[in-house]
C-alpha positions as CSV (number, residue, x, y, z in Angstrom):
1,M,0.0,0.0,0.0
2,A,1.4,3.4,-1.0
3,T,2.2,5.8,1.7
4,S,2.2,9.5,1.5
5,H,5.0,11.7,2.6
6,Q,5.9,15.3,2.8
7,P,7.6,16.8,-0.2
8,F,11.3,17.5,0.1
9,P,12.1,21.0,1.1
10,S,13.8,23.2,-1.3
11,R,17.6,23.7,-0.8
12,P,18.3,27.2,0.2
13,Y,21.7,27.3,-1.7
14,T,20.0,26.6,-5.0
15,T,17.5,29.5,-5.0
16,G,20.2,32.1,-5.6
17,L,21.3,30.2,-8.7
18,T,17.9,30.2,-10.5
19,R,16.4,33.4,-9.3
20,G,17.8,36.9,-9.2
21,A,17.1,39.5,-6.7
22,G,13.7,40.4,-8.3
23,G,12.7,36.8,-8.7
24,A,13.7,36.6,-12.4
25,Q,15.5,33.6,-13.7
26,T,19.2,34.0,-14.1
27,P,21.1,33.1,-17.3
28,Y,22.9,30.3,-15.5
29,A,19.7,28.4,-14.9
30,S,19.4,27.4,-18.6
31,Q,23.0,26.3,-19.0
32,T,24.3,22.8,-18.4
33,P,27.3,22.2,-16.2
34,F,29.4,21.2,-19.2
35,A,28.6,23.7,-21.8
36,A,30.3,23.4,-25.3
37,P,33.2,25.8,-25.8
38,Q,32.5,28.9,-27.8
39,Q,34.1,29.1,-31.3
40,N,36.2,32.0,-32.4
41,P,34.4,33.2,-35.6
42,V,37.7,34.6,-37.1
43,S,40.4,32.0,-36.5
44,G,38.3,28.9,-36.0
45,Y,40.1,28.0,-32.7
46,N,37.9,27.2,-29.9
47,A,38.0,29.1,-26.6
48,T,39.9,26.4,-24.7
49,G,42.7,26.3,-27.3
50,A,42.4,22.5,-27.7
51,G,42.3,21.0,-31.1
52,G,42.2,22.9,-34.3
53,G,45.3,24.9,-35.4
54,F,47.5,24.6,-38.5
55,G,49.5,21.5,-37.2
56,T,52.9,22.9,-38.4
57,A,54.6,23.0,-35.0
58,G,55.8,19.8,-33.4
59,P,55.9,19.0,-29.7
60,S,59.0,21.2,-29.2
61,G,57.6,24.0,-31.3
62,T,59.8,23.4,-34.3
63,T,58.1,23.9,-37.6
64,Q,58.5,21.6,-40.6
65,Q,60.3,24.4,-42.4
66,Q,62.8,24.7,-39.6
67,R,63.4,21.0,-39.6
68,D,64.0,21.0,-43.3
69,A,66.4,23.8,-43.0
70,Q,68.4,22.0,-40.2
71,R,68.5,18.8,-42.3
72,L,69.8,20.7,-45.3
73,E,72.5,22.5,-43.2
74,R,73.7,19.1,-41.8
75,E,73.9,17.7,-45.3
76,R,75.8,20.7,-46.5
77,Q,78.3,20.4,-43.6
78,D,78.7,16.7,-44.3
79,R,79.4,17.4,-48.0
80,L,82.0,20.1,-47.1
81,E,83.7,17.8,-44.7
82,R,83.8,15.0,-47.2
83,E,85.2,17.3,-49.9
84,R,87.9,18.5,-47.5
85,R,89.0,15.0,-46.7
86,E,89.1,14.1,-50.4
87,A,91.2,17.1,-51.2
88,E,93.7,16.3,-48.4
89,E,93.9,12.7,-49.7
90,R,94.7,13.9,-53.2
91,D,97.3,16.3,-51.9
92,A,99.0,13.7,-49.8
93,L,99.2,11.3,-52.8
94,D,100.8,14.0,-54.9
95,R,103.4,14.8,-52.2
96,I,104.7,11.5,-51.1
97,S,107.9,10.2,-52.7
98,E,108.0,7.1,-54.8
99,E,109.9,5.3,-52.1
100,Q,107.2,6.1,-49.5
101,R,104.5,4.9,-52.0
102,E,106.3,1.6,-52.4
103,E,106.6,1.2,-48.7
104,I,102.8,1.8,-48.2
105,N,101.9,-0.6,-51.0
106,E,104.2,-3.3,-49.6
107,A,102.6,-3.0,-46.2
108,F,99.1,-3.4,-47.7
109,Q,100.1,-6.4,-49.9
110,L,101.9,-8.1,-47.0
111,F,98.8,-8.1,-44.8
112,D,96.1,-8.5,-47.4
113,L,96.1,-12.2,-46.6
114,D,93.3,-13.4,-49.0
115,K,94.5,-11.0,-51.8
116,D,91.0,-9.5,-52.4
117,N,92.4,-5.9,-52.4
118,H,90.7,-5.2,-49.1
119,I,91.8,-5.4,-45.5
120,D,89.7,-5.9,-42.4
121,Y,90.1,-4.3,-38.9
122,H,92.9,-6.6,-37.7
123,E,94.9,-6.4,-41.0
124,L,94.5,-2.6,-41.0
125,K,95.9,-2.5,-37.5
126,V,99.1,-4.5,-38.3
127,A,99.6,-2.8,-41.7
128,L,99.7,0.6,-40.1
129,K,101.9,-0.7,-37.3
130,A,104.4,-1.9,-39.9
131,L,104.5,1.6,-41.2
132,G,105.2,2.9,-37.7
133,F,101.7,3.9,-36.7
134,E,100.2,2.2,-33.7
135,L,96.7,3.5,-33.5
136,P,94.1,2.9,-30.7
137,K,91.0,0.9,-31.4
138,T,88.8,4.0,-31.5
139,E,90.8,5.6,-34.2
140,L,90.9,2.4,-36.3
141,L,87.1,2.1,-36.0
142,Q,86.7,5.7,-37.1
143,I,88.8,5.0,-40.2
144,L,86.7,2.0,-41.1
145,Q,83.4,3.9,-40.5
146,Q,84.5,6.8,-42.7
147,H,86.3,4.9,-45.5
148,G,85.2,1.3,-45.2
149,V,82.7,-0.7,-47.3
150,P,80.5,-3.5,-46.0
151,A,82.0,-7.0,-46.5
152,S,78.6,-8.2,-47.8
153,S,78.9,-5.8,-50.8
154,L,82.0,-7.6,-52.1
155,T,81.7,-10.6,-54.4
156,G,85.1,-12.1,-53.5
157,T,85.9,-15.0,-51.2
158,R,85.8,-12.9,-48.1
159,S,82.1,-12.4,-48.2
160,A,81.5,-16.1,-48.6
161,V,83.5,-17.0,-45.6
162,P,82.1,-15.8,-42.2
163,P,84.5,-13.7,-40.1
164,P,86.0,-15.3,-37.1
165,A,84.1,-15.0,-33.8
166,Q,85.1,-11.9,-31.9
167,P,83.6,-11.9,-28.3
168,T,84.3,-8.3,-27.6
169,F,82.9,-6.6,-30.7
170,S,81.8,-7.7,-34.2
171,G,81.3,-4.4,-35.9
172,P,84.8,-4.0,-37.5
173,S,84.6,-7.4,-39.1
174,R,81.7,-6.2,-41.3
175,L,83.7,-3.3,-42.7
176,L,86.7,-3.5,-45.1
177,L,89.2,-0.9,-46.4
178,S,90.2,-0.9,-50.0
179,H,93.8,-0.6,-51.2
180,Q,93.2,2.9,-52.6
181,A,91.7,4.2,-49.3
182,F,94.6,2.6,-47.3
183,V,97.2,4.3,-49.5
184,S,95.5,7.7,-49.1
185,I,95.2,7.4,-45.3
186,A,98.7,6.1,-44.9
187,A,100.1,8.9,-47.1
188,Q,98.6,11.6,-45.0
189,R,100.1,10.0,-41.8
190,V,103.5,9.6,-43.4
191,L,103.6,13.3,-44.5
192,A,102.4,14.4,-41.0
193,R,105.2,12.4,-39.3
194,D,108.1,14.1,-37.8
195,P,111.3,13.3,-39.8
196,R,113.2,12.7,-36.6
197,E,110.7,10.0,-35.6
198,E,111.2,8.3,-39.0
199,I,115.0,8.4,-38.6
200,A,114.7,7.1,-35.0
201,R,112.8,4.1,-36.4
202,A,115.6,3.5,-38.9
203,F,118.1,3.7,-36.1
204,E,116.3,1.0,-34.2
205,L,116.6,-1.3,-37.2
206,F,120.4,-1.0,-36.9
207,D,120.5,-1.1,-33.1
208,A,118.4,-4.2,-32.8
209,D,119.5,-5.1,-29.2
210,G,118.9,-1.6,-27.9
211,K,122.5,-0.7,-26.9
212,G,121.9,3.0,-27.8
213,R,124.5,3.1,-30.5
214,I,125.3,1.5,-33.9
215,E,128.5,-0.6,-33.7
216,L,130.5,-2.4,-36.4
217,Q,128.7,-5.7,-36.0
218,D,125.3,-3.8,-36.5
219,L,126.5,-2.4,-39.8
220,R,127.8,-5.8,-40.8
221,R,124.5,-7.5,-40.1
222,V,122.4,-4.9,-42.0
223,A,124.8,-4.9,-45.0
224,R,124.4,-8.7,-45.1
225,E,120.6,-8.6,-44.9
226,L,120.4,-6.0,-47.7
227,G,122.9,-7.9,-49.8
228,E,125.4,-5.1,-49.9
229,G,128.9,-6.4,-50.6
230,L,130.8,-4.0,-48.4
231,Q,134.2,-4.8,-47.1
232,E,135.0,-4.9,-43.4
233,E,137.4,-1.9,-43.9
234,E,134.6,0.1,-45.4
235,L,132.2,-0.6,-42.6
236,A,134.9,0.3,-40.0
237,A,135.6,3.5,-41.8
238,M,131.9,4.5,-41.6
239,I,131.9,4.0,-37.8
240,E,135.2,6.0,-37.4
241,E,133.9,8.8,-39.6
242,F,130.8,9.5,-37.6
243,D,131.8,8.4,-34.1
244,V,132.4,11.9,-32.9
245,R,132.8,11.0,-29.3
246,G,135.1,8.0,-29.9
247,Q,132.8,5.5,-28.2
248,G,133.2,2.8,-30.8
249,G,129.7,3.4,-32.2
250,I,127.2,6.0,-33.5
251,T,124.6,7.3,-31.1
252,Q,121.0,8.0,-32.1
253,E,121.6,11.8,-32.0
254,E,124.7,11.4,-34.2
255,F,122.7,9.2,-36.6
256,I,119.9,11.8,-36.8
257,G,122.4,14.5,-37.5
258,I,123.9,12.5,-40.3
259,C,120.5,11.8,-41.9
260,L,119.4,15.4,-41.6
261,G,122.7,16.7,-42.9
262,G,123.7,18.4,-39.7
């Protein structure tokens, strides 16, 4: 059986929202709590600023035109750097002597073990070391990244044979350096080398046991290795001529002075 009850009393805090001071209904009474945002008749943007717009600016505010300009500038800088390196390589090839060129070619051919006219990371390392340049791993990797070609792009035997396992890193094994690139790189380093350093290397070939001077037996050994038919008297005369201090041998400084014409 339905029961009757008293109607709910009106809430006092709502009366001010629907009625004004004179009892007239206020504008807020006809609006919903979530009214649609008003549109700007000129720009088309809504009042909240959400949505709409031209869509040309990314999350960081960079426009497509700015990104294109930055990309073009990077490409321009890369092209200039590449042209600079190529010019330096051509200049180095023109400036090295024929003897230096032969030395570089000999080092490459000696360590190009499979004779495919390309060398890998390890062969590059020992070939440069044979020329007197002991480079750190980071510099060798940089050379391969700038001048190397992928091993998979070659049709020779090297691409058919997988490289040996290298537990520390495998990247260098996938890049090979051509003979032409090696000659260019080595030529630049040969020209940049201090002549005294090169003479010091030659001194070490004579002074094999590290005595600090070249003695008669050292000259005799080198002459025999080179196939020079020098007599004992001639070798002794060389030592006597340049042994300024009378120590029975030629020191490194004396040897450098002789080679530099001092």
